[in-house]
C-alpha positions, 0 to 999 in steps of 0.5 A: 855375840853368840850365833846359833844358826851360823855355827858350823863344825870346823870353826874355833869353839866358843868354849867358856875356857880360853883354851883346851883344858887338857888331854881328852877323856877316852870315849867309851865305845858306842854301838858301831854303826848305830845312830842316835836314837830319837828321844821320844817315848817310852818303849822305843826300840833304840834302847837296845836291851837284849831282845829276841833272836831274829829267827823267830824266837821270842826274847827280852824287852827291846824297848827303851826311850826317855821314860827312865832307866827302864821302859819296861813297865810290864809285870812287877812295876812296883818298887819296894822301899827300904825299912818299914812303910809304903814306898813311893812307887808302891803308893803310886801304883796303889793309887793307879790300881784304886782308880782302875778299880773304881772305873771298872766298878762303874763300868760294870754298873752301866749298860746301854748306848753312850751319848758322846764318845761311847762304845758302838757295837753290835754284831762284829760284821755289821759293825765293820761294814758300818765303819767302812761305809762311814769312812768311805762316804757310801753311807751317812754316819747314822748307819754306824750308830744304828747298831744296838749297843751291847753291854760288854764294856760300856765306857762311863760318861759321867762321874759318880755322886758324892763319896766317889773318890776313896783313899787308895789302899796300900798295895801289898808287897810285890809277890814273887811269881810261883816257881811252879808257874815259871817252870811250866812256862819255861817248858812251853817257851823251850818247846817254841824256841824262845829264850829261857830268860823270858819265863819269869816275865811271861808268868808275871804278865799272864798269871798262874795259867800262863803255860796253858794260855800260851799253848792255847794261843801262842800269840799271847806272847805279844803281851810281854813288853818288848816281844815283837810280832815276828818273834811271836810268829816264830814261836807260834810256828814252832808250837802249832806247826802247819796249823799256824796261819797268818789269818788266824783270828788269835793272831789278829786280836794280838796284833791289833792290841799290840798296835794300839799299845805301841801307839800309846807308847808314842802318846796316842790314846786311840788310832784311826780305824783306817790306820789300823787296817794299813798297819795290819796289812804291813804285818802280812795280815791277808784280810785286814778287814776280817782281822779287825772284825775279829778283834772287835768281836773278841772285845780287844778294842773299843770303837768311837766316833766322838763329835757325832750325836745320837742320831748319827749326825755331826754335832753342830757345836756353836762356833766362836768369835773372840775370847772374853777378858779371861780367854773364854770364847764367845759363841756365834750363830754358825760355825760353817761346814765341819770336817768328817769325824773319823772312826777311832779304835782304842784300848779300854784302859785309855778310853776309860781314863779320857772319859773319866777325865773329861767328866771330872773337868766338866764337874769342876767347871759346873760346881765351882761357885764364882767369887770376887777376889778383886782386892787380892788381884789388885795387890798382885805383884804383876798384871798377869798374876792379877788376871790369873787371880780374877780368872780363878775366882770366877771359874772352876777350871783355868789354864795358865801358860808361860815360861819359867818366870811365869811360875811365880804367878800361880804361886802368887794365886795360891798364896792369895787364895790361902790368905782368903781362908781357902785350902790351897795346894801348889803341885809340880812334876818333879822334886827338882821343881819343888826346889825351885819353888820352895817349901810348901810345894808338893809333887803330883805323885806325892799328892796322889799317894798321900805322902805329901800334901793335906791328905783326904777328907772323910769322903776320900777327896783331897782336902783342897779348895784350890789346886794349881798344877804346874808342869801340866804338859807332863801330865799323862791322861791316866795321872790326870784322871786320878788327880781330877777324880780326887778333887771335891765338887767346887774345887778350883783347878789351875793347870799351868805350864809352858805349851812349847815343851815336849809332851808327857812321856805317857799317853795323852796330851792333856794340857794341849787338849784343854787349851784346844777345847777352849772351854775354860779361861786361858791366861797367857803370862806377859812375864818373859824369861829374862836374859840371853837364855830367855831371849833365845828360848822365846825365839825358838818358841815362835820358830826362830833360832836367833843370834843373842848377845851373851856378854857373860857367856850365858850361851856358848856354841862349841862346834864339833866334827863328829860324835867322838869329838862331841863326847870329848868336848862334852866331858871337857865342858862339864869337868873343866870349862864350865866350872872355871869360866862360869863358876858352876860346879860339875855336880850342878851341870846337866848334859842333855842329848837326843837319845840313849843309843848311838856314839854320843847318846846317854850311854856313851856320854855317861860312860865317859863322864863317869870315867872322868868325874867318878871313876870306879869298878861299878861293883854295886850293880855297875854303880859306885858311891857318888855316881849320878843316877837317873831313877825311874820308880815307874815308867815315864817318871825319872828322878835324878840323884846320887848313889850314897851307899850300898846295903844288903837290900839294895842301893841307897840313893839321894834324890833331890834330898829325899832318901830312896832305897832301890831294891837289889832286884830292881837296880838293873831295871830302874837305875841308869847313870845320870850325868847325861839325860834325854830331853824327855827325862829332863822335862820339868827340871832345871839346873844352873848349867846345861850342856846340850849335845847335838852330834851329826847323827842326832838330826833326825831326832830334832824338832822345835819342842825338843830344842825348846825343852833342851835349851830351856833347862839351864838357869844360868848357862847353856853350852851347845855342842853343835854338830848338826849344822843347818839341821838345827835351825831347820828343825826349829823353823819347820818341825813342830810337835809330832801330833797325837791322836786323842779324844779329850778335846772332843769329849770336853767340847761335847760336855762343855760347849765353847763359851759356856764357862763365861767370866764371872762378874768382878 
């Protein structure tokens, strides 16, 4: 019997092997005194890259996190492929740029008030006064909405007509920053005491006039990923001298933007106005109200109060009783008193994406034609699959929840719809997911870029009648907006996934918001994951870390006393114990830990695992042929693979059977060794065997979704290197997901009242 809650350091290890398999592998030195960095979002400072000096100079990117080998998603985020043709990363960025272009065009064509979730502005002073009055309760919310809407940056609330999506044009090859611009920026940086190595990145972010921009506004340096406010302040003091003041309006605008960008790295698409003021006060801003006023007047942020009608009163949306047979809530007469609606601040980028996504989902709901697929539903392999087929027949948007075994149900739906003559696509988040589902499956990024899937019709929309997207919790709001924008009217969209796993690395919580909005059928699978692993993970999902019978050593606990022992035991498990006792080779065993830093983070574990499994000098940018790697072609997206060879242009990597050439100048920023990953990197992927490492300093990074995600990545075997004692069951029982502030749920409820999408007759 395997006991997770009862395991404690110092007791005999329940190793798959009956005895220790030999002398330990020397442990690579970790950061002295550093704890394991929590595995949360791209941009966490735990990644520890060379950063600015503490004396006020500006420095490099200190961001890191689970987005992949580099969370530096700033300038030059593309990645050139090898040979001819468009690389996957370039195609992905081209699709993103195309979406932005369409949204900006619509934005420029629109003016006037926005009924739901739009931008509210007038004179900045009046606006701030209204915000304060509404939040404090001194004035009714209509006082906030009486201000006339300005045409500066209206957010769209509806999609364009037919022909709206267009085929993304390939992005041209990444151009080198003009050497003259870099030289000019270098002069400014040196005069401000900033590291010279920042010059190229600053020029890439701020453009050809970067030097003049920095002289005019030194706090523009905060736009460079990784630069902290203290460093920008030191740079400004060096340039401005006595004219540098903490209440400078330029500083206020830069800080507000920086705060919202940092919030986006933690998954938020907006922040409450009160929270922004508090954060500004914590950054030594003398008058946060005035600072916020200046930022709004400068157009750095948008202001929202979703859920308030045009007259300024809270919208009295109909309440709901119980769901119908497909999970659609039934309306009731009175929903009772409502909570005050908070005033939110957001960046244009995420505001537009959420507005576009909400409009697109509403369009699919309203344009789908109900049909009867009863014969196909009756022939389905399980009751849950039949229920999903019936729901998709009658609705344009359907949500499906379940674990790994439940993925067969959307696959069955796609096959049934294809047999009925519909154009169908099944999409997943990773190449790893394609392997598990077989031929015909595409990745979301491949579908958007045009490198996978059916291509597009003449009007630019995807040639598809039904799209089922698995791993939907991994969809960030911008990717989801691009996807929905690309679907034609009348297309059916099924979003499926396990709601217990970690959310997307990018901003938003699309799947959770769709579920919370209750505007579409929700089909909960009744197909459980089998075996001891399935039993263990199911218990974690409801907050219980239970004992499970594991006669075949499907689940093994390896207690450890400290981080050094954790690294030693992990190497032993991967190299010897699991292959010998379970029959899973080292190449099919994945290590998962809480963060990149610390004495048992991914860096330390990868160094030790490389020394044991593939020793070498790392002569190709720190890598050798046969090294396992994690490749991040874009922030928030990680591919696992193996180094094949080194060429003059870069490193050739095999990513789940797909060859990728990583350009030489991108190796350092996009590649890490990949024997050990974080749980965010591993989300959406599975391996035959998984070793989860929980050293003592990992306790602060644990939560129920983290444990659920990490423990559910193994198909046949799970080893837990356990050094956190009671912190593990406590995290499972008491620490839920860290909440994210988003607007999608309220936007959907404004466009599609709960109960509007009623089940179609059979």
